[in-house]
ZAMARZA-485377 format. One record per residue (C-alpha): residue number from 1; residue in three letters; x, y, z. Coordinates in pm, whole numbers, always signed. Layout:
# ZAMARZA-485377
ATOM   num   residuo       c1       c2       c3
ATOM   NUM       ALA        X        Y        Z
...
END
This chain:
# ZAMARZA-485377
ATOM   num   residuo       c1       c2       c3
ATOM     1       MET    +4298   +13866   +11733
ATOM     2       ALA    +4321   +14112   +11953
ATOM     3       ARG    +4671   +14302   +11970
ATOM     4       THR    +4839   +14310   +12376
ATOM     5       SER    +5151   +14524   +12286
ATOM     6       THR    +5421   +14721   +12032
ATOM     7       GLN    +5757   +14656   +12093
ATOM     8       ASP    +6093   +14802   +11899
ATOM     9       GLN    +6180   +14560   +11626
ATOM    10       SER    +6537   +14491   +11774
ATOM    11       ILE    +6375   +14280   +12067
ATOM    12       ARG    +6508   +13933   +12073
ATOM    13       HIS    +6238   +13669   +12124
ATOM    14       GLY    +6286   +13318   +12141
ATOM    15       LYS    +6128   +13062   +11873
ATOM    16       MET    +5736   +12975   +11966
ATOM    17       SER    +5550   +12653   +11954
ATOM    18       LYS    +5410   +12499   +11770
ATOM    19       ASP    +5080   +12534   +12031
ATOM    20       SER    +5186   +12909   +12138
ATOM    21       PRO    +4880   +13158   +12116
ATOM    22       VAL    +5127   +13432   +12044
ATOM    23       VAL    +5200   +13574   +11722
ATOM    24       TYR    +5451   +13839   +11621
ATOM    25       ARG    +5414   +14020   +11314
ATOM    26       VAL    +5609   +14314   +11178
ATOM    27       ARG    +5431   +14638   +11093
ATOM    28       ASN    +5589   +14966   +10996
ATOM    29       GLY    +5929   +14903   +11141
ATOM    30       LYS    +5783   +14768   +11439
ATOM    31       GLN    +5741   +14450   +11652
ATOM    32       GLN    +5362   +14364   +11723
ATOM    33       SER    +5243   +14052   +11911
ATOM    34       TYR    +4887   +13937   +11908
ATOM    35       ILE    +4714   +13678   +12146
ATOM    36       LEU    +4455   +13464   +11974
ATOM    37       ASN    +4115   +13427   +12140
ATOM    38       GLU    +3901   +13159   +12136
ATOM    39       ASN    +3696   +13337   +11842
ATOM    40       THR    +4030   +13314   +11610
ATOM    41       ASN    +3982   +13060   +11353
ATOM    42       PRO    +4315   +12813   +11353
ATOM    43       PRO    +4623   +12879   +11130
ATOM    44       SER    +4552   +12713   +10801
ATOM    45       LYS    +4851   +12494   +10701
ATOM    46       ALA    +4960   +12761   +10469
ATOM    47       GLN    +4956   +13031   +10737
ATOM    48       ASN    +5177   +12732   +10986
ATOM    49       ALA    +5446   +12716   +10703
ATOM    50       HIS    +5447   +13138   +10645
ATOM    51       ARG    +5544   +13183   +11035
ATOM    52       ALA    +5781   +12845   +10996
ATOM    53       PHE    +5975   +13045   +10690
ATOM    54       PHE    +5976   +13364   +10855
ATOM    55       GLY    +6070   +13248   +11185
ATOM    56       LYS    +6378   +13097   +11043
ATOM    57       VAL    +6481   +13383   +10864
ATOM    58       ASN    +6430   +13570   +11190
ATOM    59       SER    +6640   +13370   +11368
ATOM    60       LEU    +6935   +13409   +11111
ATOM    61       VAL    +6875   +13743   +11066
ATOM    62       ASN    +6896   +13791   +11440
ATOM    63       ALA    +7225   +13600   +11485
ATOM    64       ILE    +7392   +13810   +11210
ATOM    65       MET    +7317   +14121   +11370
ATOM    66       ALA    +7409   +14055   +11751
ATOM    67       ASP    +7730   +13962   +11563
ATOM    68       PRO    +7914   +14301   +11550
ATOM    69       VAL    +8172   +14194   +11266
ATOM    70       GLN    +7866   +14040   +11035
ATOM    71       GLN    +7667   +14351   +11064
ATOM    72       ALA    +7935   +14551   +10951
ATOM    73       GLU    +8004   +14336   +10653
ATOM    74       TRP    +7632   +14349   +10580
ATOM    75       GLU    +7601   +14697   +10618
ATOM    76       LYS    +7914   +14787   +10385
ATOM    77       ARG    +7735   +14508   +10115
ATOM    78       ARG    +7406   +14753   +10147
ATOM    79       LEU    +7588   +15090   +10117
ATOM    80       GLU    +7685   +14902    +9799
ATOM    81       TYR    +7347   +14795    +9710
ATOM    82       ASN    +7210   +15097    +9728
ATOM    83       HIS    +7492   +15309    +9506
ATOM    84       SER    +7423   +15025    +9245
ATOM    85       VAL    +7019   +15103    +9219
ATOM    86       ALA    +7059   +15484    +9275
ATOM    87       LEU    +7013   +15594    +8951
ATOM    88       ASP    +6725   +15302    +8893
ATOM    89       ALA    +6386   +15405    +9074
ATOM    90       SER    +6238   +15049    +9015
ATOM    91       LYS    +6442   +14940    +9287
ATOM    92       ARG    +6434   +14908    +9628
ATOM    93       ARG    +6659   +15070    +9828
ATOM    94       TYR    +6701   +14989   +10169
ATOM    95       LYS    +6712   +15222   +10475
ATOM    96       THR    +6820   +14978   +10711
ATOM    97       THR    +7062   +14698   +10734
ATOM    98       ARG    +6829   +14537   +10907
ATOM    99       SER    +6600   +14546   +10628
ATOM   100       TYR    +6827   +14457   +10356
ATOM   101       THR    +6989   +14151   +10555
ATOM   102       PHE    +6612   +14008   +10563
ATOM   103       ALA    +6550   +14025   +10240
ATOM   104       ILE    +6854   +13885   +10110
ATOM   105       VAL    +6854   +13608   +10366
ATOM   106       SER    +6481   +13545   +10241
ATOM   107       ALA    +6581   +13481    +9880
ATOM   108       GLN    +6847   +13253    +9983
ATOM   109       ILE    +6674   +13007   +10179
ATOM   110       ALA    +6414   +13032    +9930
ATOM   111       GLU    +6611   +12924    +9665
ATOM   112       LYS    +6752   +12616    +9883
ATOM   113       GLU    +6378   +12522    +9889
ATOM   114       VAL    +6301   +12493    +9545
ATOM   115       SER    +6614   +12320    +9513
ATOM   116       LYS    +6577   +12047    +9723
ATOM   117       ARG    +6218   +12032    +9574
ATOM   118       ARG    +6387   +12001    +9215
ATOM   119       LYS    +6583   +11705    +9352
ATOM   120       LYS    +6314   +11603    +9531
ATOM   121       SER    +6149   +11537    +9177
ATOM   122       VAL    +6419   +11403    +8991
ATOM   123       GLN    +6357   +11072    +9194
ATOM   124       LEU    +5944   +11081    +9108
ATOM   125       VAL    +5840   +10723    +9187
ATOM   126       LEU    +5651   +10581    +8831
ATOM   127       PRO    +5343   +10418    +8821
ATOM   128       LYS    +5309   +10113    +8800
ATOM   129       GLY    +5326    +9962    +8469
ATOM   130       LEU    +5533   +10285    +8325
ATOM   131       LYS    +5964   +10173    +8230
ATOM   132       LEU    +6180   +10477    +8101
ATOM   133       HIS    +6377   +10335    +7806
ATOM   134       ASN    +6736   +10542    +7800
ATOM   135       LYS    +6872   +10411    +7454
ATOM   136       HIS    +7096   +10571    +7221
ATOM   137       PHE    +6966   +10488    +6797
ATOM   138       SER    +7187   +10226    +6826
ATOM   139       GLU    +7041   +10004    +7066
ATOM   140       LEU    +6695   +10091    +6978
ATOM   141       SER    +6476    +9796    +6844
ATOM   142       THR    +6250    +9839    +6562
ATOM   143       THR    +5944    +9843    +6740
ATOM   144       GLU    +6069   +10134    +6994
ATOM   145       LEU    +6167   +10345    +6729
ATOM   146       TYR    +5838   +10292    +6555
ATOM   147       GLU    +5613   +10383    +6874
ATOM   148       ILE    +5882   +10663    +6903
ATOM   149       LEU    +5779   +10759    +6553
ATOM   150       LYS    +5421   +10769    +6605
ATOM   151       ALA    +5432   +10917    +6908
ATOM   152       ARG    +5562   +11217    +6756
ATOM   153       PHE    +5350   +11211    +6445
ATOM   154       ILE    +5044   +11202    +6687
ATOM   155       VAL    +5164   +11557    +6864
ATOM   156       PHE    +5377   +11747    +6633
ATOM   157       TYR    +5163   +11641    +6327
ATOM   158       MET    +4843   +11584    +6389
ATOM   159       GLU    +4845   +11770    +6693
ATOM   160       GLN    +5023   +12055    +6640
ATOM   161       HIS    +5009   +12092    +6252
ATOM   162       CYS    +5358   +12084    +6244
ATOM   163       TYR    +5421   +12073    +5831
ATOM   164       TYR    +5817   +11974    +5839
ATOM   165       GLN    +6085   +11707    +5782
ATOM   166       ASP    +6026   +11519    +6163
ATOM   167       MET    +6314   +11278    +6030
ATOM   168       ASP    +6621   +11520    +6026
ATOM   169       ASP    +6883   +11241    +6065
ATOM   170       ILE    +6968   +11416    +6414
ATOM   171       ASP    +6848   +11071    +6565
ATOM   172       TYR    +7140   +10886    +6449
ATOM   173       GLN    +7351   +11043    +6696
ATOM   174       SER    +7111   +11079    +7015
ATOM   175       THR    +7010   +10916    +7287
ATOM   176       HIS    +6633   +10861    +7320
ATOM   177       LEU    +6423   +10864    +7634
ATOM   178       ALA    +6095   +10730    +7649
ATOM   179       LEU    +5790   +10697    +7867
ATOM   180       HIS    +5660   +10322    +7823
ATOM   181       ARG    +5343   +10164    +7916
ATOM   182       LYS    +5287    +9825    +7748
ATOM   183       GLY    +5549    +9884    +7444
ATOM   184       ARG    +5317   +10219    +7389
ATOM   185       VAL    +5530   +10573    +7470
ATOM   186       VAL    +5371   +10848    +7675
ATOM   187       ALA    +5624   +11057    +7690
ATOM   188       TYR    +5969   +11128    +7512
ATOM   189       ALA    +6248   +11309    +7459
ATOM   190       ARG    +6573   +11305    +7248
ATOM   191       LEU    +6909   +11450    +7361
ATOM   192       PHE    +7214   +11475    +7130
ATOM   193       PRO    +7561   +11723    +7159
ATOM   194       GLY    +7578   +12003    +7022
ATOM   195       ASP    +7851   +12228    +6849
ATOM   196       LYS    +7992   +12402    +7176
ATOM   197       ASN    +8201   +12186    +7335
ATOM   198       GLY    +7984   +12053    +7708
ATOM   199       GLN    +7685   +12165    +7529
ATOM   200       TRP    +7402   +11947    +7448
ATOM   201       HIS    +7072   +11980    +7299
ATOM   202       VAL    +6692   +11856    +7402
ATOM   203       GLY    +6452   +11831    +7176
ATOM   204       ARG    +6122   +11664    +7063
ATOM   205       LEU    +5957   +11721    +7388
ATOM   206       LEU    +5657   +11540    +7363
ATOM   207       SER    +5343   +11354    +7642
ATOM   208       ILE    +5080   +11208    +7513
ATOM   209       GLU    +4923   +11185    +7860
ATOM   210       ARG    +4943   +11564    +8042
ATOM   211       GLY    +4858   +11673    +8313
ATOM   212       LYS    +5062   +11377    +8503
ATOM   213       GLY    +5430   +11510    +8487
ATOM   214       TYR    +5577   +11314    +8312
ATOM   215       GLY    +5709   +11551    +8056
ATOM   216       ARG    +5884   +11676    +8360
ATOM   217       TYR    +6026   +11363    +8440
ATOM   218       ILE    +6147   +11330    +8125
ATOM   219       MET    +6304   +11657    +8103
ATOM   220       GLU    +6502   +11606    +8448
ATOM   221       GLN    +6604   +11242    +8309
ATOM   222       ALA    +6776   +11405    +8017
ATOM   223       ALA    +6967   +11652    +8232
ATOM   224       VAL    +7084   +11402    +8449
ATOM   225       GLU    +7174   +11177    +8140
ATOM   226       ALA    +7330   +11446    +7995
ATOM   227       LYS    +7570   +11578    +8317
ATOM   228       ARG    +7681   +11154    +8346
ATOM   229       LEU    +7751   +11207    +7905
ATOM   230       GLY    +7977   +11507    +8013
ATOM   231       ALA    +7770   +11804    +7908
ATOM   232       THR    +7762   +12134    +8148
ATOM   233       SER    +7463   +12291    +7997
ATOM   234       LEU    +7194   +12205    +7778
ATOM   235       LEU    +7017   +12432    +7478
ATOM   236       LEU    +6627   +12363    +7367
ATOM   237       HIS    +6404   +12529    +7136
ATOM   238       ALA    +6095   +12627    +7324
ATOM   239       GLN    +5763   +12708    +7198
ATOM   240       THR    +5672   +13053    +7338
ATOM   241       HIS    +5357   +12925    +7494
ATOM   242       ALA    +5541   +12636    +7713
ATOM   243       GLU    +5862   +12870    +7790
ATOM   244       ALA    +5694   +12894    +8127
ATOM   245       PHE    +5738   +12527    +8206
ATOM   246       TYR    +6093   +12496    +8108
ATOM   247       ARG    +6113   +12838    +8347
ATOM   248       LYS    +6027   +12641    +8633
ATOM   249       LEU    +6312   +12349    +8543
ATOM   250       GLY    +6582   +12608    +8556
ATOM   251       TYR    +6569   +12744    +8192
ATOM   252       THR    +6671   +13058    +8128
ATOM   253       SER    +6555   +13233    +7803
ATOM   254       VAL    +6822   +13397    +7543
ATOM   255       GLY    +6797   +13587    +7240
ATOM   256       SER    +6450   +13703    +7083
ATOM   257       VAL    +6205   +13516    +6933
ATOM   258       PHE    +6190   +13310    +6637
ATOM   259       MET    +5944   +13061    +6429
ATOM   260       GLU    +6021   +12748    +6392
ATOM   261       ALA    +5824   +12518    +6168
ATOM   262       ASP    +5608   +12835    +6158
ATOM   263       ILE    +5591   +12781    +6525
ATOM   264       PRO    +5678   +13109    +6777
ATOM   265       HIS    +6001   +12984    +6943
ATOM   266       ILE    +6289   +13085    +7199
ATOM   267       ALA    +6579   +12964    +7269
ATOM   268       MET    +6635   +12839    +7653
ATOM   269       ILE    +6949   +12727    +7863
ATOM   270       LYS    +7050   +12589    +8171
ATOM   271       GLN    +7366   +12491    +8332
ATOM   272       ILE    +7388   +12156    +8478
END
């Protein structure tokens, strides 16, 4: 890749086409343009996605910087931010309004993209032969209840060696979400109301067939069902090794680690 020129960062440039031989990079506060030569490998899918993302951010920031009113508003926000982190050396202070605006807009767009992916994953099309059963305890047949308890015994007792009373009477007031294949439970969770108004609990999450996204699917369907029942937040006790999994689903850790059934747990909450 050969560099052809260095331009001031404030110079506006139009949106590049997919086949454009010119690549723009910003280094040390300067915008540099490059021309791809015949020996340059074509950009990968990830590079194209990266370029498209920052192209979108650049276009929005350019529009903000072109408007004096918006530019003044963002300058005010930058000064307030810098004042708030003046005593915190671990946080970055922004020297220019554009750099601050670029960082905030990038974070906002990235969060929107993550939200879109989460919404799409809720609408996951199950493989043929799988069916989700969403029933209150009073609606379960004896066969369905037997398969649920068997799956919980396999995962929590035989695999994790949790020697505790699994049938704790909470099942009576719970909505049970079970993913079945030919009558056999492959993933499961239960949902029940908590002590606080609007807060429901999720528990006993398990997946017999791991690595296929069934656990994530059950959790997302539990959130949908809880919202339908009037819940405003969901609370769960996560095993610490699974904390990252729940974070990806939008849960936030609260409090400190505690022991439950001789396994380290942490409380996590999500607003819905």
